[in-house]
Steps between C-alpha positions, in 0.01 A plus 500: 500500500616851431525752783193674357302174498604429858392847614166461322443152644585599857292816461197297392547188714549670837160670510333195345634297794402766750862595573613852572863561409683763700677723246826442690462122447409514130861492368572187705177332390586573137855370548390172655219454249757541221719240672208256526402563138857423393495172694166406347639575153801276566274212607268561206791469254579141608381279217263224605377212293157338535657205686659723767318465830534639848672291764273248669662552840766733634698405808736770626828390655736676734818656360694203638298264281299327772126551550 
């Protein structure tokens, strides 16, 4: 998203969600929304085939490698 698109989206979405943005917080909100949009774009660019599926089960492990 371009900076203009992000400003327009935040400007429209905040009131639609009932949120009031303090003018002092707006630059930070725009910055973090741009960061999130960039992450979403990176995930969206990963090519997936029809046979790709989500994991059936995820089991986290400790950094040492033992559950």
